[in-house]
N, C-alpha and C positions, 0 to 999 in steps of 0.2 A: 191326235198327237202331232200329225204332220202340220195341221193348221196352227197349232200352238207354237211349234218350232219356227214356222215361217213368220208368224206375227212377232215372235221374240227377236228374230234376226232382221226385222224390217229396219230400214234406215231411220225412220222417224223415232222408233223406240231407242235405238242406239244413240241418236243425237240427244234425246232427253236424258238418258243415263249419264252420258258424258257431261252434259251441262250441270246435272245434279252433283256429280263428283267434283267438278270444278268449283261449284258454289260452296260445297262443303269444305274443300281444301282452303278456299279463300277465307271463309269464316273462321276456320281453325287457325290459319296463319295469323289472322288479325287478333284473335282472342287469346292465343297462347301466351304472349308476353304479358297480357293483363292478368291472366290467371296464375302465372308462375310466381313462386315466392322469391323474394329478394334474399337469397342465401348469403350474399356478401354482407349486407347490412346486419343480418342476424348474427353472422359470425363475428363481426366487429363489436356488436353489442355484448356478445359472450366474452370476448377478450377484454373489453372495457370493464365488465363486471369482475372478471378474475383479477385484473390489475387493481381495482378498488379494494378487493378482498385482501390482496397481498399488502397493499399500502396500509390498510387498517390493522392487519396483523403485525406489521413491522412497527407501526407507531405504538401499538399496545405493548410490544416487547420493550421498546425504549422507555415507555412510561413506567413499566415495572422495574427496569434497571435504575431509573432515576429515583424511584421510591425506595429501592434497596440500597441507595448510596452509591450508585454507579459513578464512573469516572467521566462521563460525557459532559455533564453540566454540573458544576458545583458553584454555589453562591458564596463568594468570599465574604467572610465576616471576621470581626475581632480586631486585634491589635495591628496586624499588618495592613489591613484595609484602611484603618484610621490614619496610620502614618503616611500611606500612599496618598490619601486624599488631602491631608493637611499640607504636605510638602509639594503636592502637585507633581508627583514623580512620573505620571503618564506623559507629560509634555517632554520630559527629558529622556525616557527610556522606551516608551511604547512606540513601536514602528511595525510596519508590515513584515520586515525581515525577522524581527524577534518573534512575531506571531507564527510565521512559517517555521521557524526553528523549533518552537514549542510543539507545533503540530507534528513535525518530523520526529520529535522525541516522544510522541505519544501523550503529551500533556495538553489537554483541551479544556476549554472553559476559561473563566476569569480568575479562578483561584490560583492556578499555576502562574499566570501572568502577574498577579499581585505579589506572589511569593518571589518571583524573579526580580521584580523591581525593588522589593524590600531588601533582598540580599545584595543587590547591586549597591544599595546605599550603606548597608550595615557591615558588609565584609571588609571594606578597607579599614574601618574603625577597629573591628575585632582583630584583624591581622596586625595593625599598627600597635595596639595595646599588648598583644602577645609578644611581638618582636621587642618592644621596650622592656617588658619583664624579663625576657630571655637575655637581652644584651646587658642590662644593668644589674640584674639580680642573680642570674644563673651562670652565664658564660663569664669567664675570667679573661676578657679581651683587653689588651693593653692599647686602647685607642682613646682619644679624647672624647668627651661627651658629645661634641658637635658631630663627630663622625658616627657615633652610635645613633644619634637622632636622624642623621641622613640615611643610615641603613634601615631604620624603622620606617621612615617615610617611603623608601624604595619598596620595602615589603608591603606597605599599605597600598602602593600603586599596583603591585602584582595582585593583591587581594581584590582590587576593583574588577579584575578580569576573571577571577576564579569562577563566578557563576556561569560565564560563557564557556569556560573550559569544561565544567561539569556538564553543561547542557550538550556540548558537542560530543562528549564521551557517550552520553545517553543516545544521541542520534547515531553514532557509529555502531554501537552495540545493537540497536534496533535494526538498522539497515543491514548489518551482517546476518542477523536472524532471518530477515525477509529475503535477502538474496539467496541464502542457502536453501530455502524451501520454495522459492518462486517458480523454478522450472517444473517441479512436480505439480504445483498448483495449476500452472498453465496447461499441463497435459490433461489434468482432470477437467479443467474448464473446457478444453477442446472436446473431450469425450462427451461431456454433458450437452454441449451445443450440437454436436453431431447426432446425439440421441434424440434431438427434437425439442430440447428445453429452451425456454427463452433465456436471454442474457441475464435478466434479473434472477430467475430461478437458478441458473447455473452458478452465479456468484454466491447466492445463498447456500447452495449445496456444497460448493467447494470450501466456503468459510467454515462449515461444520467439519468437513473431512480433514482439513489442513490444520485444525486447532491442536492436534496431537504433536505436530512438528513445529509449528510457529504460532504462538498466540498473537503475536504482533500482526502477521499477515492475515490471520483469521479476523482480527479486529478491523483491519482496513477493508477487507472484502465485505464484511457485514455492513460497514458504513456506506460502501459503494452500493450495496443492495438497497439500503434504505433511501439513498439519494436517487437511485434510478426509479424508485417507487413513487416518490412525491415531488421530484423536481420536474418542471415543465420541459426544460431543455436537457436531454440526456447527455449532451456534450459536456456540460458543466460537471456532471458526476464523474466522467472519465478524467477530465482535467484535474479535478480535486484529488483523485486517486494518485495521479502522478505528482501533484504538488505536495500532498501529505507525506509521501514516502521519500521524495527527493532522489530516486534511483533512476538512472538513465534507461535501464531495461524496461521498467514499469511505465515510464513516460512514453517509450516507443510503442508499447502495447496499447496504451491509452490513445495515442495518436492513430494507430492502426484501426482501433475500434471506432473512433470518431469518423475516419474516412470511409470505413465500411458502411456505417449508417448513413453518411451523407450521400455517397455515390451509389448505394444499393449493391455493393459487392458482397459476396458471401462472407459471413463472419467466421465460419469455420476455416475457410482458406487463409484468412489473415491470421487467425490464432495458430494454425499449423505452421506457418512460416515463422511467426514470432517464437513459438515453442522450440523449434529447431535452433533458431539463433540463440535463445536463452540457454539451451543445453550446451551448445558449442562455446558460449561465453564462459559457462561454469567450468567446462573442461579446459579451456585456455587458461583460466585463472589457476586451476590446480596444477597445470603444467608449468606455469610461471613460478609458482611457489616451489615446486619440486626443483626447477632449474636454479633457483636462488638459494637452495639449501647448501650445496658444497661451499660456496664462498663464506656463508655464515658459520660453517663448521671449522673453517681454517684457523681462526683465532683461538677458539676453545681447545683445538687439538695442539696448537703451539704452546699454549699456556699450561695445559693440564697433562697432556699425554707425553710430550717430548721430554720434559724434566724427569718424569718417572722412568721413561725408557732409557735415558742417559744414566740414571742411578742404577738400574738393573744391569746395564751393559758394562759400565765403567766401575761399578762398586767393587766387584771381586778383584779387578786389576789394582785398584787403589789400595785395597786391604793387603794384597800381596806385596806391593811396594813398601807399605808401612811396616810390614813384618821384616823385610830385608834390611830396612834402615834401622 
């Protein structure tokens, strides 16, 4: 036993053991990177697969919507299209500003554009004819015929801009609905992002949740989800969201998301700041409307309340004076 311990503790054996351990460590150090799996590339492949699945699902949804007569793409046919093509109205009325205005009104595709150009042509004629019938056949105006023709031409000139007025009213109503629901949607978007969802999945989830409050905002978020899925540059999807709505708050959020992706800053932090600003803006707007209410009530009170008050107060005195006389 003593001989075994002495032979084990000999310097030659210790040197051999240390050399073997060093050799093993060297071989292990060199071979470990070769044997280890590339988890990053595997993770990126999984993410790419998931994005392809989302893209395919979103394109399938839009395909079903188009088959069911959805509003996204409608092929213009019929009388309006023929008139527009024959008179070459696109050269006169088609412009980027008009297309942006139609998008802000929620009218997409070629059919609304064709209808807009057709009514820009036909409304002055219709309004002029109606004005002539009213001035010469219905109204008993003591004016010479040349003056009545001038009034009818002026009415036709106003009718030329009636499609623009109608379109701007649609834009205002749509923007009002979006502004009312956007702060809540932004809060939900922040919650989804902080929960670990991607920005595409967050937009898709919020579009479903916010549909009960604003169908217009849900539609815009759904389109943004689709664009984020199939566009190569995500910046274009965010810019299109701000351009389609035409609302300063949404444009600011789109700019913040673009900067967050460009410079690598946390998206949740940018959304948190923009959500607070959006809530503050909505509160400021409510306070402004409340502050403007007393001046607006002044004229109705003078016109409707004060005469009644004078009658109630002075009526008995006037009756007494009439009895005495």
